[in-house]
C-alpha angles and dihedrals in degrees: 000000000000117000120256119217115248129202121191120211112195120043101198131121098303095050094076096068091047092051093045092050099039097085093050092066125081116239098027129102120179107224107166148342134214140189137172083245102066092197091059092053092047092051093050092044091054092047096048106032103249137111125274111223140166114262092251092049091050092051090050095052111113093204092062112088101165127041115204109206111210098157124126114285096258089061097045096095099045095045095045092046091050090050092050090047088053089056097254129138109239136215115180138189117249134308095044088217135341095245122054094220090056091053091053089050091054092049090051092046093051091048092048091052096042091242131138118247117191136169142191141284097078091155092106086069090064124099094267094053093043091050092051090048091052092052091049093046093046091060093235092137096030125222112348110241103172145340150167133252125189136181109168130161140125098269135255104293094097095060112016115085092218112015095165097117092054090068099042131080107295090035133072127106094288099059093032105042109011092076090072093052098039093047089051091050094046089050089054103034109019129240130350118250104187145337141213120196154164121218129193142157111230098194128036093212141013127219114217112232098169116108114262143070092314097054110137095007122128123235118201112226113234103166135054113279097187123045121174113190143173108218120199116200124206087244089065096253117138116208126192101221122192126176117177142163091185098080125096097193140351142167104219121125114237097248132003122178125195119209138179091258103032147321133278133207115203119202124242105299091208086079137044104238139034135126120290119214129197139168133217101228106302096345128120121287113275113210121215112190119211100191094102094051125086111283094009104096115104106248108155145048130187117245086226095061126102115252089251093062112102123232117265136214106257113173100156108171092052090109091049091051090049089050091049090050089050091051091052095044099036092237132130118272122223110223088056134173089242090058091047091047092052091048090050092051089052091049092051089049088057093050091047093048090046090057103037103024126223129079121312119202123224107217104188120088128199138172120247111265115265114267114263106221123208093252093053091044092052090049089063093057119087101177117098094248140001 
C-alpha cells in the first residue's frame, strides 16, 4: 500500500519510540513534528530526519494524512479535535481524552467527517495479546468466570524528569496505566458493564529522584494513586482490578483469568510480546511462547532499567500502521477511538465509584476488535526482519 504522511504533535518522552519505530512499518512516512516547546520539536526533528513545524503549520500541511497526538492528557481533546477539523486522521496516546464526554465527541466528529480515529494502547495487537485471544476463542479454558488484574509500583518520580502531571487531575494510575489493562481485557472478554471501587492516595507528596531540573523537588498529590475495583463484564466475568503507585514490591502476575475449563495468564499488556500460560482444568501450566510470532520478539529496553531486566517487545506504531491500512482499504481499524472511549468511560466509572461508593454502570457498548492474524500483522511490517 502507498505510504501516508504522518505528523507528530508532542515531542516529549514517549515520542522517541514512535519516531524510532515509524520507518519500520509499511504505509507510514514521518513528515514533521511539532510541540509548544519549539526547541523540543527541533531536537526530535534533527534526531529522526523530519521537519520541525508549529502546530498550526503541521495541521495545514497537505502531505500529512495522519496526526499522532502525543501531547499531555489535558491537551488530548483540543489537539485531536483540531486535527479532525483540519481533515486529518488521528491516532492519540492514551487516554483518548481526560473527560469521557470529550472522547464521545471525538468519536462522533471523526464519524461525521469520515475520518479514522485511533488511540493507544495498541499493545493487545502484539504477539502476546493475539496468543491469549486465540486461547480464549479456542475454548481451551472455557467460559471466563472471574480473574485478577494488577499494576502496582511506586510511581514515576524515580525515572521521569518531570512527573508532575502524573499526580494531578487527569493523571494517576487509572488514567495513565489502566488503558493497557482494560483494552487487553476488552479484547479478550468484550465490553464492561459496571464497576465498584475504592480510591485512595497513599502519600500526600512525592519527591522526585530522577535526574533533571526537578530532582529533589516535592510534588503534591491531587489524584487517587490506588484504586481497587471489581469490574463486571457484559459476558458475566468479574475481574478484581487494582492499579496502584503506592506499592514498593509485589508478586502478582499482570492478568489471570479463570474459566470453566482452565486458567489463563496474560503477559504484561504494556508491551507487545511475552509468554502466555494456561492450564487444562487443574493440570500444570502450559507455556506458549510468542517470540517467534510477528510483533513478539524482544527488541527494546528502557535506559532506566537495571541491567538484569530483560528486553521487551516494543512495537509502538502498530496501531497507526493498522489504521493506515484501514484508510487505504476502507476497512475498520482495531485500536479504535470507540474502544478507547469505552475504556475511558469504564475508568471514570472506577474513579466515581471510588469516591461515592456503590455500583456505577458503563453505558457504551462495543464489539471486540477484529482478530489480527499473523499474515495481516506481517504485512504491516516493512523492516527486513522482526
